[in-house]
Structures are given as C-alpha cells and as structure tokens.
C-alpha positions as a LaTeX table, in Angstrom:
\begin{tabular}{lrrr}
\hline
Residue & $x$ (\AA) & $y$ (\AA) & $z$ (\AA) \\
\hline
Met1 & 80.76 & 155.49 & 76.76 \\
Asp2 & 79.58 & 152.93 & 74.26 \\
Ala3 & 80.88 & 155.06 & 71.40 \\
Met4 & 84.41 & 154.98 & 72.83 \\
Gly5 & 84.23 & 151.19 & 72.81 \\
Ile6 & 86.41 & 150.78 & 75.88 \\
Leu7 & 84.09 & 149.59 & 78.62 \\
Pro8 & 81.95 & 147.31 & 76.45 \\
Asn9 & 85.11 & 145.48 & 75.33 \\
Leu10 & 87.18 & 145.63 & 78.52 \\
Lys11 & 88.66 & 142.32 & 79.63 \\
Gly12 & 89.82 & 143.39 & 83.07 \\
Arg13 & 88.91 & 145.59 & 85.98 \\
Ala14 & 87.93 & 149.24 & 85.59 \\
Ile15 & 88.97 & 151.46 & 88.48 \\
His16 & 86.71 & 154.49 & 88.54 \\
Asp17 & 85.10 & 157.18 & 90.67 \\
Gly18 & 81.86 & 155.28 & 91.25 \\
Trp19 & 79.76 & 157.06 & 88.65 \\
Lys20 & 76.63 & 154.90 & 88.49 \\
Ser21 & 76.66 & 154.65 & 84.69 \\
Tyr22 & 79.90 & 152.64 & 84.84 \\
Phe23 & 78.21 & 149.89 & 86.85 \\
Lys24 & 75.86 & 149.01 & 83.99 \\
Tyr25 & 78.77 & 147.30 & 82.22 \\
Pro26 & 79.25 & 143.61 & 83.05 \\
Ile27 & 82.94 & 143.96 & 83.90 \\
Gln28 & 84.95 & 143.87 & 87.10 \\
His29 & 84.85 & 147.17 & 88.95 \\
Gly30 & 87.03 & 148.87 & 91.50 \\
Leu31 & 86.65 & 152.26 & 93.11 \\
Cys32 & 89.47 & 154.77 & 93.06 \\
Asn33 & 90.68 & 155.16 & 96.62 \\
Ala34 & 92.23 & 158.53 & 95.79 \\
His35 & 88.64 & 159.79 & 95.66 \\
His36 & 87.91 & 158.19 & 99.03 \\
Leu37 & 91.07 & 159.63 & 100.54 \\
Arg38 & 90.10 & 163.15 & 99.41 \\
Arg39 & 86.67 & 162.78 & 100.97 \\
Leu40 & 88.15 & 161.33 & 104.17 \\
Lys41 & 90.70 & 164.17 & 104.34 \\
Phe42 & 87.85 & 166.67 & 104.10 \\
Leu43 & 85.99 & 164.92 & 106.92 \\
Glu44 & 89.17 & 164.71 & 109.00 \\
Glu45 & 89.70 & 168.48 & 108.67 \\
Arg46 & 86.09 & 169.60 & 109.10 \\
Tyr47 & 84.44 & 166.92 & 111.27 \\
Pro48 & 87.24 & 165.01 & 113.05 \\
Gln49 & 86.33 & 161.50 & 114.16 \\
Ala50 & 88.72 & 158.63 & 114.96 \\
Trp51 & 87.31 & 156.26 & 112.34 \\
Val52 & 88.05 & 158.76 & 109.55 \\
Thr53 & 91.78 & 158.87 & 110.23 \\
Glu54 & 91.99 & 155.13 & 110.82 \\
Leu55 & 90.15 & 154.26 & 107.61 \\
Ala56 & 92.29 & 156.67 & 105.57 \\
Asp57 & 95.42 & 155.16 & 107.10 \\
Leu58 & 94.15 & 151.69 & 106.25 \\
Leu59 & 93.59 & 152.59 & 102.58 \\
Val60 & 97.13 & 153.97 & 102.38 \\
Glu61 & 98.49 & 150.86 & 104.11 \\
Ile62 & 96.70 & 148.65 & 101.58 \\
Lys63 & 98.23 & 150.61 & 98.70 \\
Glu64 & 101.69 & 150.30 & 100.24 \\
Ala65 & 101.21 & 146.54 & 100.71 \\
Val66 & 100.18 & 146.20 & 97.06 \\
Asp67 & 103.21 & 148.24 & 95.96 \\
Thr68 & 105.49 & 146.02 & 98.05 \\
Ala69 & 103.90 & 142.88 & 96.56 \\
Arg70 & 104.29 & 144.28 & 93.06 \\
Gln71 & 107.98 & 145.00 & 93.68 \\
Ala72 & 108.39 & 141.40 & 94.86 \\
Ser73 & 106.74 & 140.19 & 91.61 \\
Leu74 & 103.75 & 138.80 & 93.50 \\
Thr75 & 100.32 & 138.75 & 91.90 \\
Ser76 & 98.29 & 138.97 & 95.11 \\
Leu77 & 98.49 & 139.76 & 98.77 \\
Ser78 & 98.67 & 136.93 & 101.30 \\
Ser79 & 95.45 & 135.48 & 102.69 \\
Glu80 & 96.49 & 136.80 & 106.13 \\
Gln81 & 96.88 & 140.32 & 104.77 \\
Leu82 & 93.55 & 140.13 & 102.95 \\
Ser83 & 91.77 & 138.90 & 106.07 \\
Asp84 & 93.38 & 141.59 & 108.24 \\
Phe85 & 92.51 & 144.36 & 105.77 \\
Asn86 & 88.91 & 143.13 & 105.44 \\
Asn87 & 88.43 & 142.89 & 109.21 \\
Arg88 & 89.90 & 146.31 & 109.88 \\
Tyr89 & 87.86 & 147.86 & 107.07 \\
Asp90 & 84.66 & 146.38 & 108.53 \\
His91 & 85.63 & 147.56 & 112.03 \\
Trp92 & 86.28 & 151.18 & 111.05 \\
Val93 & 83.20 & 151.41 & 108.84 \\
Glu94 & 81.10 & 150.04 & 111.71 \\
Gln95 & 82.67 & 152.55 & 114.10 \\
Gly96 & 81.77 & 155.31 & 111.67 \\
Leu97 & 78.20 & 154.08 & 111.26 \\
Gln98 & 77.75 & 153.98 & 115.04 \\
Ala99 & 79.05 & 157.55 & 115.34 \\
Asn100 & 76.94 & 158.82 & 112.42 \\
Thr101 & 73.44 & 157.44 & 112.71 \\
Ser102 & 70.68 & 158.34 & 110.28 \\
Pro103 & 69.02 & 161.66 & 111.09 \\
Gln104 & 65.51 & 161.47 & 112.52 \\
Arg105 & 62.76 & 164.00 & 112.08 \\
Ser106 & 61.75 & 165.35 & 115.46 \\
Glu107 & 58.11 & 165.14 & 116.47 \\
Asp108 & 57.71 & 168.93 & 116.58 \\
Gln109 & 58.94 & 169.41 & 112.99 \\
Pro110 & 56.31 & 169.70 & 110.29 \\
Lys111 & 55.99 & 166.69 & 108.00 \\
Arg112 & 57.85 & 167.14 & 104.72 \\
Arg113 & 58.25 & 164.91 & 101.74 \\
Gly114 & 61.60 & 163.40 & 100.94 \\
Arg115 & 64.53 & 162.24 & 103.00 \\
Ile116 & 66.13 & 164.20 & 105.78 \\
Lys117 & 69.53 & 165.52 & 104.74 \\
Gln118 & 72.38 & 163.37 & 106.04 \\
Ser119 & 75.87 & 164.49 & 106.98 \\
Gln120 & 78.67 & 164.08 & 104.47 \\
Ala121 & 80.22 & 161.49 & 106.77 \\
Lys122 & 77.00 & 159.44 & 106.78 \\
Asn123 & 76.71 & 159.65 & 103.00 \\
Leu124 & 80.24 & 158.30 & 102.56 \\
Leu125 & 79.71 & 155.63 & 105.21 \\
Asp126 & 76.55 & 154.43 & 103.48 \\
Glu127 & 78.63 & 153.76 & 100.35 \\
Phe128 & 81.40 & 151.80 & 102.07 \\
Pro129 & 79.49 & 148.62 & 103.03 \\
Ile130 & 77.62 & 148.50 & 99.72 \\
His131 & 80.78 & 148.97 & 97.66 \\
Lys132 & 83.24 & 147.14 & 99.92 \\
Glu133 & 84.23 & 144.74 & 97.15 \\
Phe134 & 85.01 & 147.67 & 94.87 \\
Val135 & 86.80 & 149.76 & 97.52 \\
Leu136 & 89.05 & 146.81 & 98.41 \\
Ala137 & 89.44 & 145.67 & 94.78 \\
Leu138 & 93.05 & 146.79 & 94.80 \\
Cys139 & 93.79 & 143.97 & 97.26 \\
Thr140 & 92.60 & 141.26 & 94.91 \\
Val141 & 93.61 & 142.48 & 91.47 \\
Ser142 & 95.57 & 139.47 & 90.31 \\
Gln143 & 97.94 & 141.35 & 88.06 \\
Phe144 & 97.80 & 144.72 & 89.85 \\
Arg145 & 97.03 & 146.32 & 86.50 \\
Ser146 & 93.83 & 148.06 & 85.62 \\
Ile147 & 92.33 & 150.78 & 83.51 \\
Thr148 & 91.50 & 154.01 & 85.28 \\
Ile149 & 88.41 & 155.85 & 84.09 \\
Arg150 & 87.74 & 159.51 & 84.54 \\
Gln151 & 84.76 & 161.21 & 83.01 \\
Asn152 & 86.90 & 163.06 & 80.45 \\
Ala153 & 90.02 & 160.91 & 80.24 \\
Ile154 & 91.17 & 157.32 & 80.26 \\
Ser155 & 94.58 & 156.04 & 81.36 \\
Ala156 & 96.07 & 152.59 & 81.76 \\
\hline
\end{tabular}
C-alpha cells in the first residue's frame, strides 16, 4: 500500500472494507456499507431476526438521504437527521446484541483453549459499536466525495 502512494498521501476519507491494514494510516476512514448490506442480507436469509432487516433498511435510508442532500447541493445532512440516524443505529445494534449474546461454554464440556466460536450475526454485531463512526461516516462526509479502496483496485 505504501508503494502505491495513495493512502500515505490521502487528504480525505478512505471508504474501505475494514481490512485492518488500512487503519494504520492516519487518515479519515469510512466503512463501505455495501459490504455490510451483503452480510446483513445473508443473515436475513439464513438467520432471520428483526434487527437485521431494520438495520439494513436504515443503511439504505441513510444512503438515500445523502443522495437527496447531494442533489440539493448540500454538504451535510441536518443535525436532526444525524441524531435520528445515530439513535436508530444504536437501537438496532443493541437489539441485535441482546438477541445474540456471547456463547458460553457449558460446565459439562471439556476445557479447551481459545475462544468459543460465535455466530456470524454476533461477529458482525461486535464490529458495529466499535466501528460506528466509520459505518456512519457517509452521514458526515462534508463533500460527499471519497476514495473507495478495494484490495486490488482503487476508484474515486
């Protein structure tokens, strides 16, 4: 990544898939919600839970609000919209965390090293509070322009 010279010299926000190596660069980050929507769609189809559909709908609603703001030549969403989106995001993530608690090793299971395998829903939910700022970055991008990073391609 250093050899390409893009991330070390970026003067904006990089929207990416969350690959940990990207976070070592002292730039603004955002996570690609298309990736989140694919993972949520999988969960919706395989392990239906209300929070999954609601959170996916919220991410789409945020994108539509940003598109509408862009068409109106605005550079940000209103403070009311931002507050509403943040509150609803927190609500649905919390609902998901309550429905998908961490697995516990039962007393009759033999002791093993390492963590107990979590569900795919729990793995995704564990990322959402930690990376909230990056998931919701699209709401606060002042110029609604960013660079999108994929492991093998870069597009503006």
